[in-house]
C-alpha atoms as an extended CHARMM CRD file, in Angstrom:
* protein
*
       288  EXT
         1         1  UNK       CA             56.0910000000      136.9930000000      177.1720000000  PROA      1               0.0000000000
         2         2  UNK       CA             55.2860000000      135.5670000000      180.5210000000  PROA      2               0.0000000000
         3         3  UNK       CA             57.0580000000      137.2180000000      183.2780000000  PROA      3               0.0000000000
         4         4  UNK       CA             59.7220000000      135.8930000000      185.7730000000  PROA      4               0.0000000000
         5         5  UNK       CA             57.3690000000      135.2690000000      188.5170000000  PROA      5               0.0000000000
         6         6  UNK       CA             54.6410000000      133.8110000000      186.3840000000  PROA      6               0.0000000000
         7         7  UNK       CA             57.2890000000      131.4380000000      184.8660000000  PROA      7               0.0000000000
         8         8  UNK       CA             58.5710000000      130.3880000000      188.2700000000  PROA      8               0.0000000000
         9         9  UNK       CA             54.8210000000      129.5520000000      189.3490000000  PROA      9               0.0000000000
        10        10  UNK       CA             54.2790000000      127.0620000000      186.6210000000  PROA      10              0.0000000000
        11        11  UNK       CA             54.7460000000      123.1260000000      187.5100000000  PROA      11              0.0000000000
        12        12  UNK       CA             58.3140000000      121.6880000000      186.5860000000  PROA      12              0.0000000000
        13        13  UNK       CA             56.7050000000      119.8180000000      183.1000000000  PROA      13              0.0000000000
        14        14  UNK       CA             55.8350000000      123.5360000000      181.7190000000  PROA      14              0.0000000000
        15        15  UNK       CA             58.8810000000      125.0640000000      182.4860000000  PROA      15              0.0000000000
        16        16  UNK       CA             60.7890000000      122.5540000000      180.6510000000  PROA      16              0.0000000000
        17        17  UNK       CA             58.8710000000      122.6250000000      177.9250000000  PROA      17              0.0000000000
        18        18  UNK       CA             59.2280000000      126.4050000000      177.5650000000  PROA      18              0.0000000000
        19        19  UNK       CA             63.0300000000      126.0280000000      178.3300000000  PROA      19              0.0000000000
        20        20  UNK       CA             63.5190000000      123.5080000000      175.4190000000  PROA      20              0.0000000000
        21        21  UNK       CA             62.0960000000      125.8660000000      172.9120000000  PROA      21              0.0000000000
        22        22  UNK       CA             65.2840000000      127.0480000000      171.4140000000  PROA      22              0.0000000000
        23        23  UNK       CA             63.5370000000      130.4360000000      169.7830000000  PROA      23              0.0000000000
        24        24  UNK       CA             62.4500000000      131.1390000000      173.6580000000  PROA      24              0.0000000000
        25        25  UNK       CA             64.0590000000      133.8020000000      175.3470000000  PROA      25              0.0000000000
        26        26  UNK       CA             65.1190000000      133.1770000000      178.9190000000  PROA      26              0.0000000000
        27        27  UNK       CA             63.7270000000      135.6710000000      180.9890000000  PROA      27              0.0000000000
        28        28  UNK       CA             66.6090000000      137.4810000000      183.2270000000  PROA      28              0.0000000000
        29        29  UNK       CA             66.7080000000      135.9510000000      186.6040000000  PROA      29              0.0000000000
        30        30  UNK       CA             65.0990000000      132.9720000000      185.7600000000  PROA      30              0.0000000000
        31        31  UNK       CA             68.3400000000      130.6700000000      185.7060000000  PROA      31              0.0000000000
        32        32  UNK       CA             69.8420000000      132.0040000000      188.5920000000  PROA      32              0.0000000000
        33        33  UNK       CA             66.4440000000      131.0680000000      190.3920000000  PROA      33              0.0000000000
        34        34  UNK       CA             66.2940000000      127.6400000000      189.2040000000  PROA      34              0.0000000000
        35        35  UNK       CA             69.7050000000      127.3390000000      190.6400000000  PROA      35              0.0000000000
        36        36  UNK       CA             68.4780000000      128.1640000000      194.2270000000  PROA      36              0.0000000000
        37        37  UNK       CA             65.3760000000      126.2510000000      193.6640000000  PROA      37              0.0000000000
        38        38  UNK       CA             64.9330000000      124.0850000000      196.4760000000  PROA      38              0.0000000000
        39        39  UNK       CA             63.4810000000      121.1650000000      193.8950000000  PROA      39              0.0000000000
        40        40  UNK       CA             66.1480000000      118.9300000000      192.4390000000  PROA      40              0.0000000000
        41        41  UNK       CA             64.5690000000      119.2330000000      189.1760000000  PROA      41              0.0000000000
        42        42  UNK       CA             64.4140000000      122.8600000000      188.8380000000  PROA      42              0.0000000000
        43        43  UNK       CA             68.2400000000      122.5890000000      189.6190000000  PROA      43              0.0000000000
        44        44  UNK       CA             68.7650000000      119.7680000000      186.8890000000  PROA      44              0.0000000000
        45        45  UNK       CA             67.0200000000      121.9460000000      184.4970000000  PROA      45              0.0000000000
        46        46  UNK       CA             69.3280000000      125.0530000000      185.3940000000  PROA      46              0.0000000000
        47        47  UNK       CA             71.9170000000      122.6860000000      184.5240000000  PROA      47              0.0000000000
        48        48  UNK       CA             70.3040000000      122.0310000000      181.2140000000  PROA      48              0.0000000000
        49        49  UNK       CA             70.2120000000      125.7670000000      180.3440000000  PROA      49              0.0000000000
        50        50  UNK       CA             73.7330000000      126.6130000000      181.3990000000  PROA      50              0.0000000000
        51        51  UNK       CA             75.0370000000      123.1880000000      178.9640000000  PROA      51              0.0000000000
        52        52  UNK       CA             72.5930000000      124.3630000000      176.0420000000  PROA      52              0.0000000000
        53        53  UNK       CA             74.2180000000      128.0580000000      176.5650000000  PROA      53              0.0000000000
        54        54  UNK       CA             77.4190000000      126.7140000000      176.3700000000  PROA      54              0.0000000000
        55        55  UNK       CA             76.7180000000      124.5930000000      173.4970000000  PROA      55              0.0000000000
        56        56  UNK       CA             75.3750000000      127.5310000000      171.4120000000  PROA      56              0.0000000000
        57        57  UNK       CA             78.3340000000      129.5170000000      172.4110000000  PROA      57              0.0000000000
        58        58  UNK       CA             80.7070000000      126.8750000000      170.9980000000  PROA      58              0.0000000000
        59        59  UNK       CA             78.6930000000      126.7610000000      167.9700000000  PROA      59              0.0000000000
        60        60  UNK       CA             79.0180000000      130.3500000000      167.3130000000  PROA      60              0.0000000000
        61        61  UNK       CA             82.4080000000      130.4470000000      167.5140000000  PROA      61              0.0000000000
        62        62  UNK       CA             82.7680000000      127.3560000000      165.1150000000  PROA      62              0.0000000000
        63        63  UNK       CA             80.6600000000      129.1850000000      162.5460000000  PROA      63              0.0000000000
        64        64  UNK       CA             82.4100000000      132.2540000000      162.9410000000  PROA      64              0.0000000000
        65        65  UNK       CA             85.8850000000      130.6250000000      162.3260000000  PROA      65              0.0000000000
        66        66  UNK       CA             84.1520000000      128.9000000000      159.3040000000  PROA      66              0.0000000000
        67        67  UNK       CA             83.9760000000      132.1380000000      157.7480000000  PROA      67              0.0000000000
        68        68  UNK       CA             87.9090000000      132.6820000000      158.3190000000  PROA      68              0.0000000000
        69        69  UNK       CA             88.5100000000      132.7700000000      154.2600000000  PROA      69              0.0000000000
        70        70  UNK       CA             85.5690000000      134.2370000000      153.4990000000  PROA      70              0.0000000000
        71        71  UNK       CA             86.0690000000      136.9940000000      155.9590000000  PROA      71              0.0000000000
        72        72  UNK       CA             89.6380000000      138.0030000000      154.6930000000  PROA      72              0.0000000000
        73        73  UNK       CA             88.4770000000      138.1640000000      151.1940000000  PROA      73              0.0000000000
        74        74  UNK       CA             85.5620000000      140.1550000000      151.9420000000  PROA      74              0.0000000000
        75        75  UNK       CA             87.8430000000      142.5310000000      153.8240000000  PROA      75              0.0000000000
        76        76  UNK       CA             90.1220000000      142.7670000000      150.6020000000  PROA      76              0.0000000000
        77        77  UNK       CA             87.0810000000      143.7940000000      148.6040000000  PROA      77              0.0000000000
        78        78  UNK       CA             85.2100000000      140.7130000000      146.9590000000  PROA      78              0.0000000000
        79        79  UNK       CA             82.0390000000      140.5000000000      147.5250000000  PROA      79              0.0000000000
        80        80  UNK       CA             80.9160000000      137.8440000000      145.3530000000  PROA      80              0.0000000000
        81        81  UNK       CA             82.8100000000      134.4340000000      146.9870000000  PROA      81              0.0000000000
        82        82  UNK       CA             81.5920000000      131.1860000000      145.5640000000  PROA      82              0.0000000000
        83        83  UNK       CA             82.6860000000      127.8110000000      147.2430000000  PROA      83              0.0000000000
        84        84  UNK       CA             83.2200000000      124.7890000000      145.2580000000  PROA      84              0.0000000000
        85        85  UNK       CA             83.1770000000      121.0780000000      146.0180000000  PROA      85              0.0000000000
        86        86  UNK       CA             82.1520000000      117.6740000000      144.3440000000  PROA      86              0.0000000000
        87        87  UNK       CA             80.5500000000      114.3740000000      145.5920000000  PROA      87              0.0000000000
        88        88  UNK       CA             80.9390000000      111.2780000000      143.8840000000  PROA      88              0.0000000000
        89        89  UNK       CA             84.4270000000      110.6130000000      143.1180000000  PROA      89              0.0000000000
        90        90  UNK       CA             84.8200000000      107.0360000000      144.4930000000  PROA      90              0.0000000000
        91        91  UNK       CA             81.5460000000      105.4040000000      143.8210000000  PROA      91              0.0000000000
        92        92  UNK       CA             81.4990000000      102.7190000000      140.8360000000  PROA      92              0.0000000000
        93        93  UNK       CA             78.5860000000      104.2200000000      139.1890000000  PROA      93              0.0000000000
        94        94  UNK       CA             76.7820000000      107.1170000000      138.4110000000  PROA      94              0.0000000000
        95        95  UNK       CA             78.2900000000      110.7120000000      137.5490000000  PROA      95              0.0000000000
        96        96  UNK       CA             80.3120000000      113.0640000000      139.5590000000  PROA      96              0.0000000000
        97        97  UNK       CA             78.5120000000      116.1420000000      140.6650000000  PROA      97              0.0000000000
        98        98  UNK       CA             79.8350000000      119.4280000000      141.6950000000  PROA      98              0.0000000000
        99        99  UNK       CA             77.7310000000      122.3410000000      143.7140000000  PROA      99              0.0000000000
       100       100  UNK       CA             78.5870000000      125.8170000000      143.5430000000  PROA      100             0.0000000000
       101       101  UNK       CA             77.5030000000      128.5750000000      145.8890000000  PROA      101             0.0000000000
       102       102  UNK       CA             77.3970000000      132.4510000000      146.9730000000  PROA      102             0.0000000000
       103       103  UNK       CA             76.6640000000      133.0160000000      150.5490000000  PROA      103             0.0000000000
       104       104  UNK       CA             75.2090000000      136.1540000000      151.9040000000  PROA      104             0.0000000000
       105       105  UNK       CA             77.9130000000      138.3790000000      153.5430000000  PROA      105             0.0000000000
       106       106  UNK       CA             78.5080000000      136.8340000000      157.2930000000  PROA      106             0.0000000000
       107       107  UNK       CA             76.3800000000      133.7730000000      156.7040000000  PROA      107             0.0000000000
       108       108  UNK       CA             75.6350000000      131.4140000000      159.4990000000  PROA      108             0.0000000000
       109       109  UNK       CA             73.6640000000      128.2030000000      159.4460000000  PROA      109             0.0000000000
       110       110  UNK       CA             73.6480000000      125.9590000000      162.2910000000  PROA      110             0.0000000000
       111       111  UNK       CA             75.1950000000      122.8100000000      162.0340000000  PROA      111             0.0000000000
       112       112  UNK       CA             76.7500000000      123.8560000000      158.6520000000  PROA      112             0.0000000000
       113       113  UNK       CA             79.6260000000      121.5650000000      157.9740000000  PROA      113             0.0000000000
       114       114  UNK       CA             81.1120000000      118.9710000000      154.9920000000  PROA      114             0.0000000000
       115       115  UNK       CA             78.0990000000      117.2690000000      153.9090000000  PROA      115             0.0000000000
       116       116  UNK       CA             79.9710000000      113.6670000000      155.0240000000  PROA      116             0.0000000000
       117       117  UNK       CA             79.7740000000      114.7880000000      158.4960000000  PROA      117             0.0000000000
       118       118  UNK       CA             76.1050000000      114.9610000000      158.3340000000  PROA      118             0.0000000000
       119       119  UNK       CA             74.4360000000      111.2660000000      158.6900000000  PROA      119             0.0000000000
       120       120  UNK       CA             71.1830000000      111.7460000000      158.5270000000  PROA      120             0.0000000000
       121       121  UNK       CA             69.6670000000      112.0560000000      155.1780000000  PROA      121             0.0000000000
       122       122  UNK       CA             66.5720000000      114.2920000000      156.0610000000  PROA      122             0.0000000000
       123       123  UNK       CA             68.8550000000      116.6140000000      157.8270000000  PROA      123             0.0000000000
       124       124  UNK       CA             71.3090000000      116.8940000000      154.4890000000  PROA      124             0.0000000000
       125       125  UNK       CA             67.9230000000      117.4680000000      152.8980000000  PROA      125             0.0000000000
       126       126  UNK       CA             66.6760000000      120.2690000000      155.2430000000  PROA      126             0.0000000000
       127       127  UNK       CA             69.9960000000      122.2760000000      155.2190000000  PROA      127             0.0000000000
       128       128  UNK       CA             70.1690000000      121.7490000000      151.3090000000  PROA      128             0.0000000000
       129       129  UNK       CA             66.8960000000      123.4500000000      151.1640000000  PROA      129             0.0000000000
       130       130  UNK       CA             68.0850000000      126.0170000000      153.3970000000  PROA      130             0.0000000000
       131       131  UNK       CA             71.1360000000      126.8920000000      151.5240000000  PROA      131             0.0000000000
       132       132  UNK       CA             68.9090000000      127.1630000000      148.3960000000  PROA      132             0.0000000000
       133       133  UNK       CA             66.7630000000      129.5550000000      149.6660000000  PROA      133             0.0000000000
       134       134  UNK       CA             69.6110000000      131.8040000000      151.5140000000  PROA      134             0.0000000000
       135       135  UNK       CA             72.3180000000      131.8180000000      149.2250000000  PROA      135             0.0000000000
       136       136  UNK       CA             72.6280000000      134.6720000000      146.5060000000  PROA      136             0.0000000000
       137       137  UNK       CA             73.2820000000      132.2280000000      144.0080000000  PROA      137             0.0000000000
       138       138  UNK       CA             73.7370000000      128.3570000000      143.7240000000  PROA      138             0.0000000000
       139       139  UNK       CA             74.5230000000      125.8950000000      140.7300000000  PROA      139             0.0000000000
       140       140  UNK       CA             75.5700000000      122.5260000000      140.1410000000  PROA      140             0.0000000000
       141       141  UNK       CA             77.3270000000      120.7460000000      137.0770000000  PROA      141             0.0000000000
       142       142  UNK       CA             78.1200000000      116.8480000000      136.7640000000  PROA      142             0.0000000000
       143       143  UNK       CA             80.4000000000      114.8300000000      134.2380000000  PROA      143             0.0000000000
       144       144  UNK       CA             78.7640000000      112.1740000000      133.1050000000  PROA      144             0.0000000000
       145       145  UNK       CA             79.8480000000      108.5450000000      133.5490000000  PROA      145             0.0000000000
       146       146  UNK       CA             81.5540000000      108.6380000000      129.7190000000  PROA      146             0.0000000000
       147       147  UNK       CA             83.5770000000      111.5450000000      130.5320000000  PROA      147             0.0000000000
       148       148  UNK       CA             85.0360000000      109.7880000000      133.6260000000  PROA      148             0.0000000000
       149       149  UNK       CA             85.9060000000      107.1490000000      131.5640000000  PROA      149             0.0000000000
       150       150  UNK       CA             87.5860000000      109.7500000000      129.0880000000  PROA      150             0.0000000000
       151       151  UNK       CA             89.0130000000      111.9300000000      131.4600000000  PROA      151             0.0000000000
       152       152  UNK       CA             89.9170000000      109.8430000000      134.3780000000  PROA      152             0.0000000000
       153       153  UNK       CA             88.2000000000      110.7950000000      137.6850000000  PROA      153             0.0000000000
       154       154  UNK       CA             90.1760000000      113.4520000000      138.7030000000  PROA      154             0.0000000000
       155       155  UNK       CA             89.5540000000      115.3470000000      135.7000000000  PROA      155             0.0000000000
       156       156  UNK       CA             86.0120000000      114.6790000000      135.3730000000  PROA      156             0.0000000000
       157       157  UNK       CA             85.4070000000      116.2290000000      139.0940000000  PROA      157             0.0000000000
       158       158  UNK       CA             87.5880000000      119.3790000000      138.1880000000  PROA      158             0.0000000000
       159       159  UNK       CA             84.8440000000      119.4840000000      135.0660000000  PROA      159             0.0000000000
       160       160  UNK       CA             81.9110000000      119.0170000000      137.2470000000  PROA      160             0.0000000000
       161       161  UNK       CA             83.6080000000      121.7020000000      139.4170000000  PROA      161             0.0000000000
       162       162  UNK       CA             83.9890000000      124.3750000000      136.2740000000  PROA      162             0.0000000000
       163       163  UNK       CA             80.5830000000      123.3800000000      134.9840000000  PROA      163             0.0000000000
       164       164  UNK       CA             78.8060000000      124.5190000000      138.6020000000  PROA      164             0.0000000000
       165       165  UNK       CA             80.9540000000      127.9330000000      138.5530000000  PROA      165             0.0000000000
       166       166  UNK       CA             79.6110000000      128.7250000000      134.7290000000  PROA      166             0.0000000000
       167       167  UNK       CA             76.1410000000      127.6100000000      135.9040000000  PROA      167             0.0000000000
       168       168  UNK       CA             75.9270000000      130.4770000000      138.7760000000  PROA      168             0.0000000000
       169       169  UNK       CA             73.5150000000      133.0250000000      137.5630000000  PROA      169             0.0000000000
       170       170  UNK       CA             75.9340000000      135.5960000000      139.5190000000  PROA      170             0.0000000000
       171       171  UNK       CA             79.4640000000      135.9060000000      138.4950000000  PROA      171             0.0000000000
       172       172  UNK       CA             81.4630000000      135.3720000000      141.7090000000  PROA      172             0.0000000000
       173       173  UNK       CA             84.5860000000      137.7680000000      142.6340000000  PROA      173             0.0000000000
       174       174  UNK       CA             86.3480000000      134.5580000000      143.9020000000  PROA      174             0.0000000000
       175       175  UNK       CA             86.1200000000      130.9860000000      144.1230000000  PROA      175             0.0000000000
       176       176  UNK       CA             87.0130000000      128.5540000000      146.9040000000  PROA      176             0.0000000000
       177       177  UNK       CA             87.4720000000      125.0160000000      146.0080000000  PROA      177             0.0000000000
       178       178  UNK       CA             88.2810000000      122.1800000000      147.6970000000  PROA      178             0.0000000000
       179       179  UNK       CA             91.5010000000      120.7720000000      147.8680000000  PROA      179             0.0000000000
       180       180  UNK       CA             92.5890000000      121.8740000000      144.3110000000  PROA      180             0.0000000000
       181       181  UNK       CA             92.2780000000      124.5090000000      141.4740000000  PROA      181             0.0000000000
       182       182  UNK       CA             89.6590000000      124.4930000000      138.7620000000  PROA      182             0.0000000000
       183       183  UNK       CA             91.4480000000      124.8030000000      135.2520000000  PROA      183             0.0000000000
       184       184  UNK       CA             89.8500000000      127.1090000000      132.5840000000  PROA      184             0.0000000000
       185       185  UNK       CA             88.3890000000      129.0820000000      135.1650000000  PROA      185             0.0000000000
       186       186  UNK       CA             89.1110000000      132.8970000000      134.8250000000  PROA      186             0.0000000000
       187       187  UNK       CA             88.0980000000      133.6290000000      138.2090000000  PROA      187             0.0000000000
       188       188  UNK       CA             90.3520000000      134.4600000000      140.9450000000  PROA      188             0.0000000000
       189       189  UNK       CA             90.5840000000      131.2300000000      143.0130000000  PROA      189             0.0000000000
       190       190  UNK       CA             92.1370000000      129.5930000000      146.0380000000  PROA      190             0.0000000000
       191       191  UNK       CA             92.2870000000      125.6990000000      146.8570000000  PROA      191             0.0000000000
       192       192  UNK       CA             92.0320000000      124.8880000000      150.6770000000  PROA      192             0.0000000000
       193       193  UNK       CA             92.8670000000      121.5940000000      151.8610000000  PROA      193             0.0000000000
       194       194  UNK       CA             90.0490000000      120.2140000000      153.6880000000  PROA      194             0.0000000000
       195       195  UNK       CA             87.8610000000      123.1160000000      152.5990000000  PROA      195             0.0000000000
       196       196  UNK       CA             84.7160000000      121.5110000000      153.2770000000  PROA      196             0.0000000000
       197       197  UNK       CA             85.5100000000      121.3440000000      157.1010000000  PROA      197             0.0000000000
       198       198  UNK       CA             87.0660000000      125.2380000000      156.8330000000  PROA      198             0.0000000000
       199       199  UNK       CA             85.0080000000      127.3380000000      154.7480000000  PROA      199             0.0000000000
       200       200  UNK       CA             81.5570000000      127.7850000000      155.0280000000  PROA      200             0.0000000000
       201       201  UNK       CA             80.9820000000      128.8000000000      151.2720000000  PROA      201             0.0000000000
       202       202  UNK       CA             82.7650000000      124.9660000000      150.2220000000  PROA      202             0.0000000000
       203       203  UNK       CA             80.6460000000      123.1390000000      153.3020000000  PROA      203             0.0000000000
       204       204  UNK       CA             77.2380000000      124.6960000000      151.6950000000  PROA      204             0.0000000000
       205       205  UNK       CA             78.5700000000      123.4390000000      147.9800000000  PROA      205             0.0000000000
       206       206  UNK       CA             79.1030000000      119.9450000000      149.3840000000  PROA      206             0.0000000000
       207       207  UNK       CA             75.7120000000      119.4230000000      150.8660000000  PROA      207             0.0000000000
       208       208  UNK       CA             74.0250000000      121.0140000000      147.5740000000  PROA      208             0.0000000000
       209       209  UNK       CA             76.6510000000      118.2380000000      145.4610000000  PROA      209             0.0000000000
       210       210  UNK       CA             75.9370000000      115.3100000000      147.8360000000  PROA      210             0.0000000000
       211       211  UNK       CA             71.9300000000      115.9720000000      147.9440000000  PROA      211             0.0000000000
       212       212  UNK       CA             72.1870000000      116.4280000000      144.4160000000  PROA      212             0.0000000000
       213       213  UNK       CA             74.0150000000      113.4840000000      143.1070000000  PROA      213             0.0000000000
       214       214  UNK       CA             71.7970000000      111.2500000000      146.0000000000  PROA      214             0.0000000000
       215       215  UNK       CA             68.2900000000      112.4680000000      143.9550000000  PROA      215             0.0000000000
       216       216  UNK       CA             69.8160000000      111.6310000000      140.7100000000  PROA      216             0.0000000000
       217       217  UNK       CA             71.1150000000      108.0610000000      142.1020000000  PROA      217             0.0000000000
       218       218  UNK       CA             67.4180000000      107.5950000000      143.2650000000  PROA      218             0.0000000000
       219       219  UNK       CA             66.1350000000      108.0470000000      139.7650000000  PROA      219             0.0000000000
       220       220  UNK       CA             69.3020000000      105.7000000000      138.2190000000  PROA      220             0.0000000000
       221       221  UNK       CA             67.9340000000      103.1980000000      140.6060000000  PROA      221             0.0000000000
       222       222  UNK       CA             64.6490000000      103.0300000000      139.1210000000  PROA      222             0.0000000000
       223       223  UNK       CA             65.7230000000      103.1690000000      135.5030000000  PROA      223             0.0000000000
       224       224  UNK       CA             68.6330000000      100.0370000000      136.4440000000  PROA      224             0.0000000000
       225       225  UNK       CA             67.0540000000       98.0950000000      139.0470000000  PROA      225             0.0000000000
       226       226  UNK       CA             68.6080000000       95.2730000000      141.3280000000  PROA      226             0.0000000000
       227       227  UNK       CA             72.0100000000       96.9080000000      141.7660000000  PROA      227             0.0000000000
       228       228  UNK       CA             70.6590000000       98.8440000000      144.7050000000  PROA      228             0.0000000000
       229       229  UNK       CA             71.7700000000      102.7210000000      143.2080000000  PROA      229             0.0000000000
       230       230  UNK       CA             69.4460000000      104.4270000000      145.7710000000  PROA      230             0.0000000000
       231       231  UNK       CA             70.6460000000      102.8830000000      148.8320000000  PROA      231             0.0000000000
       232       232  UNK       CA             74.3760000000      102.6210000000      148.4540000000  PROA      232             0.0000000000
       233       233  UNK       CA             74.4680000000      105.5230000000      145.8420000000  PROA      233             0.0000000000
       234       234  UNK       CA             77.3840000000      103.9050000000      143.6150000000  PROA      234             0.0000000000
       235       235  UNK       CA             79.4680000000      103.0630000000      146.1890000000  PROA      235             0.0000000000
       236       236  UNK       CA             81.4400000000      100.0010000000      146.3270000000  PROA      236             0.0000000000
       237       237  UNK       CA             79.5100000000       98.3350000000      149.1220000000  PROA      237             0.0000000000
       238       238  UNK       CA             79.2700000000       94.4280000000      149.5800000000  PROA      238             0.0000000000
       239       239  UNK       CA             75.7920000000       94.6310000000      148.0690000000  PROA      239             0.0000000000
       240       240  UNK       CA             76.6100000000       96.6150000000      144.9610000000  PROA      240             0.0000000000
       241       241  UNK       CA             79.8100000000       94.1730000000      144.5770000000  PROA      241             0.0000000000
       242       242  UNK       CA             77.3660000000       90.9860000000      144.7490000000  PROA      242             0.0000000000
       243       243  UNK       CA             75.1720000000       92.7520000000      142.2150000000  PROA      243             0.0000000000
       244       244  UNK       CA             77.5600000000       93.8040000000      139.8590000000  PROA      244             0.0000000000
       245       245  UNK       CA             78.7170000000       89.9250000000      139.8880000000  PROA      245             0.0000000000
       246       246  UNK       CA             75.5700000000       88.4850000000      139.5170000000  PROA      246             0.0000000000
       247       247  UNK       CA             73.8630000000       91.1680000000      136.7630000000  PROA      247             0.0000000000
       248       248  UNK       CA             76.8000000000       92.0760000000      135.3600000000  PROA      248             0.0000000000
       249       249  UNK       CA             77.7710000000       96.1090000000      134.5030000000  PROA      249             0.0000000000
       250       250  UNK       CA             75.1000000000       98.2470000000      133.4130000000  PROA      250             0.0000000000
       251       251  UNK       CA             75.3740000000      101.6010000000      131.2480000000  PROA      251             0.0000000000
       252       252  UNK       CA             76.1050000000      104.1410000000      134.3950000000  PROA      252             0.0000000000
       253       253  UNK       CA             79.1150000000      101.7880000000      135.7340000000  PROA      253             0.0000000000
       254       254  UNK       CA             82.3670000000      103.3470000000      135.4450000000  PROA      254             0.0000000000
       255       255  UNK       CA             84.3540000000      101.1130000000      133.0220000000  PROA      255             0.0000000000
       256       256  UNK       CA             87.8040000000      102.7200000000      134.1200000000  PROA      256             0.0000000000
       257       257  UNK       CA             87.0750000000      101.6400000000      137.6640000000  PROA      257             0.0000000000
       258       258  UNK       CA             89.0110000000       98.1980000000      138.4990000000  PROA      258             0.0000000000
       259       259  UNK       CA             85.9270000000       96.0670000000      140.0340000000  PROA      259             0.0000000000
       260       260  UNK       CA             83.9770000000       97.2570000000      136.8350000000  PROA      260             0.0000000000
       261       261  UNK       CA             86.3250000000       96.3000000000      134.3010000000  PROA      261             0.0000000000
       262       262  UNK       CA             86.9980000000       92.8800000000      136.1030000000  PROA      262             0.0000000000
       263       263  UNK       CA             83.2800000000       91.9340000000      135.4380000000  PROA      263             0.0000000000
       264       264  UNK       CA             83.6590000000       93.0570000000      131.8030000000  PROA      264             0.0000000000
       265       265  UNK       CA             86.6190000000       90.9100000000      131.5670000000  PROA      265             0.0000000000
       266       266  UNK       CA             88.7580000000       94.0540000000      130.5360000000  PROA      266             0.0000000000
       267       267  UNK       CA             92.5230000000       94.7260000000      131.3490000000  PROA      267             0.0000000000
       268       268  UNK       CA             93.0870000000       97.3660000000      134.3710000000  PROA      268             0.0000000000
       269       269  UNK       CA             93.6380000000      100.7880000000      133.5140000000  PROA      269             0.0000000000
       270       270  UNK       CA             96.3310000000      102.2120000000      135.2070000000  PROA      270             0.0000000000
       271       271  UNK       CA             95.7480000000      104.8560000000      137.6650000000  PROA      271             0.0000000000
       272       272  UNK       CA             98.8770000000      105.9480000000      139.1080000000  PROA      272             0.0000000000
       273       273  UNK       CA             99.9970000000      108.7280000000      136.8620000000  PROA      273             0.0000000000
       274       274  UNK       CA             96.6810000000      110.4330000000      137.6780000000  PROA      274             0.0000000000
       275       275  UNK       CA             97.4170000000      110.0050000000      141.6980000000  PROA      275             0.0000000000
       276       276  UNK       CA            100.7870000000      111.2740000000      141.4840000000  PROA      276             0.0000000000
       277       277  UNK       CA             98.9930000000      114.2850000000      139.7190000000  PROA      277             0.0000000000
       278       278  UNK       CA             96.8750000000      114.8790000000      142.1210000000  PROA      278             0.0000000000
       279       279  UNK       CA             99.5990000000      114.6810000000      145.1220000000  PROA      279             0.0000000000
       280       280  UNK       CA            101.6370000000      116.9500000000      143.4050000000  PROA      280             0.0000000000
       281       281  UNK       CA             98.5790000000      119.7140000000      143.0650000000  PROA      281             0.0000000000
       282       282  UNK       CA             97.9110000000      118.9500000000      146.8320000000  PROA      282             0.0000000000
       283       283  UNK       CA            101.5490000000      119.3600000000      147.6130000000  PROA      283             0.0000000000
       284       284  UNK       CA            101.8250000000      122.7280000000      145.7310000000  PROA      284             0.0000000000
       285       285  UNK       CA             98.8630000000      124.1360000000      147.5150000000  PROA      285             0.0000000000
       286       286  UNK       CA            100.1320000000      123.4840000000      150.8870000000  PROA      286             0.0000000000
       287       287  UNK       CA            103.0840000000      125.3760000000      150.1880000000  PROA      287             0.0000000000
       288       288  UNK       CA            101.1690000000      128.6380000000      149.1710000000  PROA      288             0.0000000000
């Protein structure tokens, strides 16, 4: 690594290039030297370095906070903690997919958060690949359209979650679930409201679930062209509604969902009971 004197002797363009590399270690004294430099560009670079350090500290604090539930469980003697989340509850087409992930102890991945907060497709894919590489174990599970129509979407989501947990090669000691609890699961578990924003394990599971489902919808787009499934992933976008009204429903559309039933000329399905059941469960979890 270049010495402080060697770095300061370089043109500002080279210094900016060096400092822009987040893997580079800033030598002791460089920041202070830049702040006292007579060149305005050098002082501006010093401000950028300080801003980056503040941002890194804040991200480190956020990631430590994201492990609050896992840390409590590790301290209680649990070693293999699985986070579980699903993707695809709202779309009009395609399965609901769940992810289950067991992360290494004290795992930190810069930018890790709920998949819905990561807007760039390529960034989600890169994070999913990193999580799969780093995880002690990961798996996905899904409930098909026919099961959604038979059970309703809420219970189908729970079924997908249970299948994801059962698919893990390592059996977890404890399961953290986004917003609910998985029925017929003998492993101790806790439902966390907004868990995909509060737990690293659940956030990782949400990314695995989202990217897995998106890839599956891209495949269904090839099988059922014209609906744009690869673009909107089955969600009720204006383009999807237009295609649905023009082409009619295809086999991967959820016949228990109102807009699809309307196109098929079927009577609406009563969903209020399912919504009340979900609200009751979430209220019970908030009281725990």
